[in-house]
C-alpha beads as a LAMMPS data file, in Angstrom:
LAMMPS data file: protein, C-alpha beads

154 atoms
153 bonds

1 atom types
1 bond types

-500.0 500.0 xlo xhi
-500.0 500.0 ylo yhi
-500.0 500.0 zlo zhi

Masses

1 110.0

Atoms # bond

1 1 1 -253.207 -321.188 -290.444
2 1 1 -250.370 -318.723 -290.723
3 1 1 -250.004 -316.894 -294.007
4 1 1 -246.581 -316.686 -295.549
5 1 1 -245.383 -313.190 -296.236
6 1 1 -242.245 -312.059 -298.047
7 1 1 -240.164 -312.333 -294.865
8 1 1 -240.886 -316.043 -294.482
9 1 1 -240.369 -316.752 -298.161
10 1 1 -237.034 -314.908 -298.300
11 1 1 -236.017 -316.558 -295.000
12 1 1 -236.658 -320.029 -296.404
13 1 1 -234.753 -319.172 -299.593
14 1 1 -231.798 -317.912 -297.528
15 1 1 -231.883 -321.053 -295.384
16 1 1 -231.766 -323.201 -298.518
17 1 1 -228.874 -321.097 -299.824
18 1 1 -226.997 -321.554 -296.527
19 1 1 -227.594 -325.297 -296.747
20 1 1 -226.166 -325.291 -300.262
21 1 1 -223.089 -323.367 -299.021
22 1 1 -222.550 -325.928 -296.256
23 1 1 -222.964 -328.799 -298.702
24 1 1 -220.536 -327.279 -301.231
25 1 1 -218.023 -326.360 -298.517
26 1 1 -217.842 -330.013 -297.545
27 1 1 -216.421 -330.764 -301.003
28 1 1 -213.443 -328.427 -300.544
29 1 1 -210.220 -330.339 -300.113
30 1 1 -208.471 -329.642 -296.858
31 1 1 -204.699 -329.409 -296.650
32 1 1 -203.885 -328.163 -293.200
33 1 1 -200.517 -326.669 -292.429
34 1 1 -199.776 -326.488 -288.668
35 1 1 -202.694 -324.917 -286.809
36 1 1 -204.320 -323.026 -289.690
37 1 1 -208.108 -323.182 -289.819
38 1 1 -208.188 -324.280 -293.449
39 1 1 -210.187 -323.160 -296.477
40 1 1 -213.530 -324.379 -295.102
41 1 1 -213.681 -321.960 -292.167
42 1 1 -214.978 -318.799 -293.851
43 1 1 -217.722 -320.482 -295.923
44 1 1 -218.975 -322.271 -292.794
45 1 1 -218.952 -319.004 -290.819
46 1 1 -220.836 -317.290 -293.667
47 1 1 -223.437 -320.050 -293.828
48 1 1 -223.982 -319.964 -290.068
49 1 1 -224.361 -316.167 -290.231
50 1 1 -226.954 -316.497 -293.002
51 1 1 -228.857 -319.115 -290.982
52 1 1 -228.869 -316.996 -287.813
53 1 1 -229.965 -313.829 -289.633
54 1 1 -232.662 -315.684 -291.593
55 1 1 -234.150 -317.336 -288.520
56 1 1 -234.090 -314.093 -286.514
57 1 1 -235.677 -312.222 -289.404
58 1 1 -238.397 -314.836 -289.709
59 1 1 -239.067 -314.714 -285.964
60 1 1 -239.095 -310.978 -285.411
61 1 1 -239.932 -309.430 -288.790
62 1 1 -242.291 -312.234 -289.749
63 1 1 -244.596 -311.428 -286.835
64 1 1 -245.154 -307.880 -288.003
65 1 1 -247.970 -307.141 -290.319
66 1 1 -246.718 -306.750 -293.837
67 1 1 -246.433 -303.035 -294.300
68 1 1 -247.004 -301.596 -297.715
69 1 1 -243.655 -299.807 -297.583
70 1 1 -241.705 -299.798 -300.784
71 1 1 -237.996 -300.410 -300.213
72 1 1 -236.496 -299.080 -303.399
73 1 1 -238.175 -295.813 -304.143
74 1 1 -236.661 -293.323 -306.560
75 1 1 -234.330 -292.096 -303.807
76 1 1 -233.507 -295.690 -302.846
77 1 1 -232.431 -296.545 -306.389
78 1 1 -230.363 -293.375 -306.488
79 1 1 -228.650 -294.313 -303.196
80 1 1 -228.049 -297.859 -304.487
81 1 1 -226.354 -296.455 -307.605
82 1 1 -224.226 -294.124 -305.474
83 1 1 -223.155 -297.030 -303.255
84 1 1 -222.241 -299.120 -306.299
85 1 1 -220.085 -296.249 -307.610
86 1 1 -218.485 -295.888 -304.160
87 1 1 -217.566 -299.582 -304.140
88 1 1 -215.953 -299.240 -307.569
89 1 1 -213.931 -296.294 -306.214
90 1 1 -213.036 -298.501 -303.213
91 1 1 -211.650 -301.203 -305.521
92 1 1 -209.597 -298.641 -307.437
93 1 1 -208.448 -296.991 -304.183
94 1 1 -207.189 -300.291 -302.765
95 1 1 -205.046 -300.706 -305.846
96 1 1 -203.674 -297.152 -305.685
97 1 1 -203.315 -296.260 -301.986
98 1 1 -203.674 -299.613 -300.257
99 1 1 -206.252 -301.309 -298.108
100 1 1 -205.972 -299.572 -294.737
101 1 1 -206.292 -295.937 -295.807
102 1 1 -208.883 -296.743 -298.477
103 1 1 -210.973 -298.797 -296.046
104 1 1 -211.056 -295.992 -293.478
105 1 1 -212.068 -293.387 -296.067
106 1 1 -214.621 -295.577 -297.810
107 1 1 -216.203 -296.747 -294.559
108 1 1 -216.771 -293.085 -293.657
109 1 1 -218.258 -292.432 -297.094
110 1 1 -220.550 -295.475 -296.867
111 1 1 -221.703 -294.529 -293.362
112 1 1 -222.651 -291.073 -294.617
113 1 1 -224.444 -292.572 -297.627
114 1 1 -226.412 -295.123 -295.592
115 1 1 -227.396 -292.886 -292.686
116 1 1 -230.243 -291.231 -294.631
117 1 1 -231.918 -288.785 -292.248
118 1 1 -230.444 -290.274 -289.091
119 1 1 -228.116 -288.073 -287.109
120 1 1 -224.754 -289.731 -286.661
121 1 1 -222.024 -287.917 -284.816
122 1 1 -218.931 -287.324 -286.900
123 1 1 -216.644 -288.514 -284.095
124 1 1 -218.601 -291.786 -283.859
125 1 1 -218.403 -292.326 -287.632
126 1 1 -214.652 -291.643 -287.659
127 1 1 -214.062 -293.926 -284.661
128 1 1 -216.124 -296.713 -286.214
129 1 1 -214.334 -296.392 -289.560
130 1 1 -210.845 -296.417 -288.042
131 1 1 -211.667 -299.171 -285.542
132 1 1 -213.321 -301.605 -287.954
133 1 1 -210.714 -301.022 -290.653
134 1 1 -207.908 -301.624 -288.166
135 1 1 -209.556 -304.817 -286.887
136 1 1 -209.942 -306.191 -290.423
137 1 1 -206.409 -305.141 -291.399
138 1 1 -204.692 -306.643 -288.365
139 1 1 -206.864 -309.776 -288.471
140 1 1 -205.777 -310.521 -292.001
141 1 1 -202.143 -309.424 -291.778
142 1 1 -201.254 -310.673 -288.277
143 1 1 -203.702 -313.458 -287.401
144 1 1 -204.273 -315.086 -290.796
145 1 1 -200.944 -313.884 -292.262
146 1 1 -202.616 -312.788 -295.478
147 1 1 -201.023 -309.678 -296.941
148 1 1 -203.392 -306.935 -298.015
149 1 1 -202.612 -304.484 -300.825
150 1 1 -200.279 -301.655 -299.835
151 1 1 -200.965 -299.617 -302.945
152 1 1 -198.906 -298.445 -305.881
153 1 1 -198.259 -294.991 -304.404
154 1 1 -196.391 -296.288 -301.339

Bonds

1 1 1 2
2 1 2 3
3 1 3 4
4 1 4 5
5 1 5 6
6 1 6 7
7 1 7 8
8 1 8 9
9 1 9 10
10 1 10 11
11 1 11 12
12 1 12 13
13 1 13 14
14 1 14 15
15 1 15 16
16 1 16 17
17 1 17 18
18 1 18 19
19 1 19 20
20 1 20 21
21 1 21 22
22 1 22 23
23 1 23 24
24 1 24 25
25 1 25 26
26 1 26 27
27 1 27 28
28 1 28 29
29 1 29 30
30 1 30 31
31 1 31 32
32 1 32 33
33 1 33 34
34 1 34 35
35 1 35 36
36 1 36 37
37 1 37 38
38 1 38 39
39 1 39 40
40 1 40 41
41 1 41 42
42 1 42 43
43 1 43 44
44 1 44 45
45 1 45 46
46 1 46 47
47 1 47 48
48 1 48 49
49 1 49 50
50 1 50 51
51 1 51 52
52 1 52 53
53 1 53 54
54 1 54 55
55 1 55 56
56 1 56 57
57 1 57 58
58 1 58 59
59 1 59 60
60 1 60 61
61 1 61 62
62 1 62 63
63 1 63 64
64 1 64 65
65 1 65 66
66 1 66 67
67 1 67 68
68 1 68 69
69 1 69 70
70 1 70 71
71 1 71 72
72 1 72 73
73 1 73 74
74 1 74 75
75 1 75 76
76 1 76 77
77 1 77 78
78 1 78 79
79 1 79 80
80 1 80 81
81 1 81 82
82 1 82 83
83 1 83 84
84 1 84 85
85 1 85 86
86 1 86 87
87 1 87 88
88 1 88 89
89 1 89 90
90 1 90 91
91 1 91 92
92 1 92 93
93 1 93 94
94 1 94 95
95 1 95 96
96 1 96 97
97 1 97 98
98 1 98 99
99 1 99 100
100 1 100 101
101 1 101 102
102 1 102 103
103 1 103 104
104 1 104 105
105 1 105 106
106 1 106 107
107 1 107 108
108 1 108 109
109 1 109 110
110 1 110 111
111 1 111 112
112 1 112 113
113 1 113 114
114 1 114 115
115 1 115 116
116 1 116 117
117 1 117 118
118 1 118 119
119 1 119 120
120 1 120 121
121 1 121 122
122 1 122 123
123 1 123 124
124 1 124 125
125 1 125 126
126 1 126 127
127 1 127 128
128 1 128 129
129 1 129 130
130 1 130 131
131 1 131 132
132 1 132 133
133 1 133 134
134 1 134 135
135 1 135 136
136 1 136 137
137 1 137 138
138 1 138 139
139 1 139 140
140 1 140 141
141 1 141 142
142 1 142 143
143 1 143 144
144 1 144 145
145 1 145 146
146 1 146 147
147 1 147 148
148 1 148 149
149 1 149 150
150 1 150 151
151 1 151 152
152 1 152 153
153 1 153 154
């Protein structure tokens, strides 16, 4: 008989949460205008993403022996606090200088915070920050026609 470790338990909890999201999304009223996807699209995409990640985690991480590695050590808690502060600065930055510039800067900052001891080339980090921010910006403003904040300074 297979023993259940934390990976399986958290996977099952995430699967139940995804099921709840799908169930609640079905209660959202849908008023479609032309060819718009409607308000149910993003919750369904999120739920499917949670399901896929949970199942993959249970398959691949669940097979590994449970290592006695502590995730949030003293340095981990410190990094978590720094990331929380960075996200607060991100929210303030969006209000002041707008989404696009703030997203590029904050993505760079978050990459540097999360990299730990890994060596990441600066050019790669800059390219990733600019590319992902541009994709998100143009997806919202051009595809979904949802304006993003331009900032008070512009």
